[in-house]
N, C-alpha and C positions, 0 to 999 in steps of 0.2 A: 420741144426745144431742149437744149442742154445748156444749163448755166455754166458748164465747164468750157464748152467750145463755141456756142453760138454767140454772135456779137449783138444781136437784136432779138426782141420778141417777135414772133410771127405777126404780120399785120392783121388787123380786123378782129382781134380777140374780144370776146364778150366777157370773159372771166379768166382767172388764172388760178391754177391748182399747183401747189408745190408740195409734193409728197414728203413723207418722212425719209430718213436716211441718216447718214453720218457725215455732215458737212465738215466736222473736225478732221476727217481723213483726207479731205480734198481742199482744206482751207486756203492753202497757198494758191492753187489754181483758181478757186472761186474769187479770191481777192484780186488776182491778176486781171481777171476779166471785168475791167471797170465799165465797159460800155453796156454789158448786159445788166450789171448791178444798177447803173443809172437808169436804164430803160425800165427795169422792174420797179424801182422807186417812183419814177414818173407815173407809171401805170397805176400803182397803188395810191399815189397822191391824187390821181384824177377822180377817185371815188369809185372806181370799177370794183367789181366783185372779186375778192381774193380769198382763197382758202389755203392755209398752210398748216401742216401738221408736223409736230416734233422737229425733226431736222430742217424742214422747210421753214418753220417759224424761227429757228435759230438763224437761218440764212437771211431772214428779213430784219434781224436786229442790226444795231450799229456795228457791233464788234463781236467776235467770238474768241474765246480764250482757249488755247490748246496747250496742254502740257500737264505737269504735275499739279499738286495742290497749290492753289493760289494763296499767297501770303502777303501781309502788309509790306509795303515798300518795294514790291516787285516792279521792275522797270519796264518789263515787256520787251526787252531787247535780247533775251537769251535765245539759244538755239532750240531748246526743247520746250521752254515756256515762252509762248508768244501770243500777242494779240494780232488778229487779222481783221481787216475792214470788211464788212458785209454790206448789205443793201441800204441800211439806214432808215428803214420804214418805221421801226420801233426804236425808241431811244434805249440805250443800255448795252450791257455786256453780258453775254450768256456763255455758259460752259456746260459740258456734259458732266453729270455727277459721277464721281468715282466711288463713292460709298453709298450704301442704302438703296442701290438699284436692285429691284427684284423683277421676276417675270411672273405674270399671272394672266388668266383669262378674265375678261370683263364683258358684261352685258348691259345694254341700255334699252329701255322701253320707250318707244316713241309716243309722245303725248301731244296734246293740243299746242299749237303755236310753236312748233319746232323750227328754229331758225335755219337748220341745215336741210331737213327733209320736208318742210312745209307743214301745213295744218292737216294732220290726219284725223283730228277730232277724236272720237271714240271708236275709230275704225278697228275692226279685228279681222284677222285672216284665219279662216277655219276655226272660228270661235276662240281664237287666241290673240293676245296683244301683239302688236308689231314689235319685234325684238331684234336688235342688231348685236352680233357678238364679235369680239375682237381680242387682240392680245396686246398687252402693255409690257414693254421690256426696255425701253430707252428713255431716260429722263434727262431733262436739261434744267438748269437753275440759273437764277440771276445772281451775279456776284454784287453784293451791296457795296455802296460807297465806303461804309465804315470798315469793310473787309479789304478794300483795295484802294490805296492812297493815290494810285496813278490815274484815276478817273478824273477827267476835267469837269464833267457834269454829273449830276446825280443819275445813276443808271436805274431806270425803272422800266420793267416790262410786265404787262398784265397778261397772265396766262389763265386759261380756262381749265 
């Protein structure tokens, strides 16, 4: 499905995966598609399995901030600095970091009771631990209430 163009989630889903990406580049179109945002929120609120990474997680927040460096007193009504409504699954306001972003490779070793890959126990493949490799290059951050006076509620997002 496409959160940009589809109006509803496909019927009969067992779970939902929202991959990474750059929702800030499509924030206006994502905000405009209220029916899919409401459908996604209802699906998430039902207790169904949902996995969202980076940009997908940003899309699940209440709002996304797009623009220059956010400052106190920002009203959110500028043309380059703007808040966009997202799915509202997680309370808070997220933004893409503009400083401190780096690119590097990362590895994880799968151990017992892994919530994503299941319980591999002490399984080894070819006498080696099970290792996944990936690349990190796009970070998002929560803009705290003390940084942004325009927030009506305390924005809190728990990230892993």
